[in-house]
C-alpha positions as CSV (number, residue, x, y, z in Angstrom):
1,M,16.8,-18.6,-2.2
2,M,16.4,-16.8,-5.5
3,A,18.8,-19.2,-7.3
4,A,16.7,-22.1,-5.9
5,G,13.6,-20.7,-7.6
6,A,11.9,-18.8,-4.9
7,L,10.3,-16.2,-7.3
8,A,8.8,-19.0,-9.5
9,E,7.4,-20.7,-6.4
10,V,5.9,-17.5,-5.1
11,A,4.4,-16.9,-8.6
12,A,2.9,-20.4,-8.6
13,L,1.3,-19.8,-5.2
14,A,0.0,-16.4,-6.3
15,A,-1.5,-18.0,-9.4
16,R,-3.6,-20.3,-7.2
17,G,-5.5,-17.3,-5.8
18,L,-5.0,-18.5,-2.2
19,D,-6.4,-16.5,0.7
20,P,-3.6,-14.1,1.8
21,G,-4.5,-15.0,5.4
22,L,-3.4,-18.6,5.0
23,P,-0.2,-19.5,6.9
24,A,1.5,-20.6,3.6
25,M,1.0,-17.1,2.2
26,K,2.7,-15.6,5.2
27,A,5.9,-17.7,4.9
28,V,9.2,-15.9,5.5
29,G,10.0,-13.9,2.4
30,L,6.8,-14.6,0.5
31,P,4.9,-11.4,1.1
32,E,8.0,-9.4,0.1
33,L,8.3,-11.3,-3.2
34,L,4.6,-11.1,-3.8
35,R,4.8,-7.3,-3.6
36,H,7.3,-7.4,-6.5
37,L,5.1,-9.7,-8.6
38,R,2.2,-7.3,-8.1
39,G,4.5,-4.4,-9.4
40,E,4.6,-2.7,-6.0
41,T,8.4,-2.9,-5.6
42,A,11.5,-3.5,-7.6
43,L,13.0,-7.0,-7.6
44,A,16.2,-5.8,-5.8
45,D,14.1,-4.2,-3.0
46,A,11.9,-7.3,-2.7
47,I,15.0,-9.5,-2.4
48,A,16.5,-7.2,0.2
49,A,13.3,-7.2,2.2
50,A,12.9,-11.0,2.0
51,Q,16.5,-11.4,3.2
52,R,15.9,-9.0,6.0
53,A,12.8,-10.9,7.1
54,T,14.7,-14.2,7.0
55,R,17.5,-12.7,9.2
56,Q,14.9,-11.3,11.6
57,Y,13.2,-14.7,11.8
58,A,16.5,-16.5,12.4
59,K,17.3,-14.0,15.2
60,R,13.9,-14.7,16.8
61,Q,14.6,-18.5,16.6
62,M,17.9,-18.1,18.3
63,T,16.4,-16.1,21.0
64,W,13.7,-18.8,21.5
65,F,16.3,-21.6,21.5
66,R,18.4,-19.7,24.1
67,H,15.4,-19.7,26.4
68,Q,14.5,-23.3,25.8
69,A,17.9,-25.0,26.2
70,A,19.4,-26.4,29.3
71,P,21.7,-23.8,31.0
72,D,24.8,-25.9,30.3
73,L,24.0,-26.5,26.6
74,T,26.3,-24.7,24.2
75,L,26.0,-24.7,20.4
76,I,29.5,-25.5,19.2
77,E,28.9,-24.7,15.6
78,P,26.4,-21.8,15.4
79,F,25.2,-21.2,11.9
80,S,27.7,-23.6,10.3
81,E,27.1,-25.7,7.2
82,G,27.7,-28.8,9.3
83,L,25.0,-27.9,11.7
84,L,22.6,-27.1,8.8
85,R,23.3,-30.5,7.2
86,C,22.8,-32.3,10.5
87,T,19.5,-30.4,11.1
88,R,18.2,-31.1,7.6
89,R,19.1,-34.8,8.0
90,F,17.2,-34.9,11.3
91,V,14.2,-33.3,9.8
92,D,14.2,-35.5,6.7
93,E,14.7,-38.7,8.7
94,C,12.7,-38.1,11.9
95,V,10.2,-35.3,11.4
96,L,9.0,-35.8,7.8
97,T,8.7,-39.5,8.0
98,R,6.2,-39.6,10.9
């Protein structure tokens, strides 16, 4: 996430002066990186906190999915790169084009 420019993206959002209550300002990892940009925490601590928030969110998603799926549904490739590519392709082709 950091190599992909997360800190620059957070800085750009902060520069816009958006209301902290907006959903975009509560995105996973964003509050943690904002604290670093405001000088409240070291970069390494902000990255660790953002990674922790991401893992916690993923864990909540998996819990939700387990309770939504049919009882006989089994994820064959949990957390695999193949599953990630397939999911991204689905979102790009089906969700973002509607």
